[in-house]
N, C-alpha and C positions, 0 to 999 in steps of 0.2 A: 223313792222308798227310804233312802237314808239321808242323814244330814251330818256334815263334817263340822264339829263345833269349834275348830281351831286346832291346828296340828300340835301346838304346844300344851294343850289342855291336859293331856295324859302323858307328858314327857316322862321317860325317855323312849317311847316306842309303842305305847298302847294307843288305842283309839276307841271311840264310842260310836254306836249306831243308835239313832233315834228313828222310830217309825210309828205310824198310826196302826192301832190294832182294832179290828172290828170285834166288839164283845160277843158277837154271835159266831165267831170263827175260833177254832182252837189255837192254842199257842203253837208256833211252828217248832219242829224238831230239827230242821235243817234249812239252810239257805242254798238254793241252787247256784247262785252267782252273786258276788259282791264286787262292785267296781269302785276303785279308789283312785283319786288323783291327789298326789302328795307333792307339795312344793318342796324343792330342795335347792340348796346353795351349791353352786359349782364354781370352778375357777379355770381360767385358761392356762395358768402356769403356777408353779411354786417357786418363789425366790428364797434361797437359803443364804444367810450370812453368818459367818462364825468370827467371834472376836475372843481375845484372851480373857480368862476369868482372873483379872488382876486390876487393882485400883490404878487409876490414871487420871491426870488432869486433861488428857487429850479428848476432844470430841471426834467421834468417828461417824462419817456419813454412811448410813447403811441403806438408805433409799434416797432418791433425789429430794432434797429439802428436809430430810429427817435425820437427825443425829442422836447418838447416844454417848454417854460418858459413864463409865463404871467408877462411881465415886468411892465405894467401899466394898470390900469382900473380907470375910474371915472364914477360916476353916479350922476346925478342932476335931481331929479324927474323922469320923464319918459325917459330922454335922457341918453345915456351912450357912452363912448369912450373906446377903448382898443388898446393895442400894445402887440403882441405876437411874441416872437423870436422862431425860429425853427433851428434845426441843425440835420444833418444826417451823417452817416459814409461814405457817398458817394452817387452817383446818383442811385445806385441799391437799397438803403434802403430808399430813399426819395419817397413818393407817388407823382404821377403826378396829376396835376390839369388841364391838357391841353386837355380836352375832345375835344374841337373844332378843335385844331390842329391835334389831332389823327384822328378825324372823317373826315377830308378833303379827305382822300384817303383810303377808305375801301377796295379797290381792291388791294392795295399794302401797307398795314398798317405797321407801325413801330412795333418793338418788344413790346409786351404788358407788362406793369409794373405788379409787384406783388400786389401793392395797388394803388387805384385811390382815391384821396381826393375828397369827395363830399361836402366839405366846412363846416366851423363851424356853429353851431346854438347856439343861446343865449337863455337860459331858465330861467324862474322864479322858485320859490319853488314848483309850481304846474305843472311844465313842459310845461307851455305855451310858445310858441315861440315869441321872440321879432323880430321886423323887423330891418334890418341893411341896411346901405347905405354907399357909399363912401369908400369901402374897397380898400386899396392899398397894393401892394406887391413890396418889393425891394429885389433884389438878391445880394449876395456877396459870395466870396469864400476866406477864409483866407489863406490856403496853398495848395489848389487844392484837398486835400483829404476829408476835411469836407465841406459840402455845407450848407450854412446858408442863411436864409431869414427871413424877418420881415413882419408880417401881421398887419395892423392897420386899424381902421375904426371907425364908429360910428353907432348908431342906436337908436331906441326908443321902449318903451314897453307900448304902448297906452292901450292895453286891458289886460295887465298882471301886476304883481307886479314887484318888484325890481329883476333885473337879478342876479342869484346866481350861475349859472352853464354854462360852455362852453361845448357843445357836439360836438365831432368830429365823423364823419362817414366816413368809407372807404369801397370801393368796393374791395373785396378780389378776386384775380385771375380773373380780367375782361377779357372778350373775345368777339370777334365779331362773330355774326351769322346772318343769313338772315331770314327775314319774307316774306312769299309769300302771295300775295293778288290776288283775282280775283274779279273784279267789273263787274257787269252785268247790261245791259240795261241803259246806261248812256246817258242822254240828252246832246247834244252839244249846247252851247250858240250861239245865232245868233248875228250878228254884224249890 
């Protein structure tokens, strides 16, 4: 009866139904039942690592084979800027942050990474989250074995104090599974 055109087609949460209509039968006013199978990304655990929001020459290993260095931070009242260098021992030790690229084809997914980067959060001394915007990412490889990239961006802490901490979160051993839904007695919109 229905066809799932790809779960990202109507992101962030809509979906479309396509079905054949007999021209000799009237347009339905209700669907008795709709069955959906939705691919979803799950994780076995969340790993959280906090480091100071301060510039340093030190490289900090936050995952096996994956290090960060906070090269630059500035704060002016509520506003802040940052530049974080990262390096890894190679693609197998670097967490992916490519959720949407991975999610494009759940029926033929690429090999899942050991860690998925859920993005940094910026916290004040009370662990209140600051908002961020304008994050950029640049990739480079020095000799093909180490993979390096730079995260930079800016944000503001309107409802919190001064940013003191960068919190990294990683999904550990992410995997794809399916959620099954049954919707009953669904009205069909009229045109």
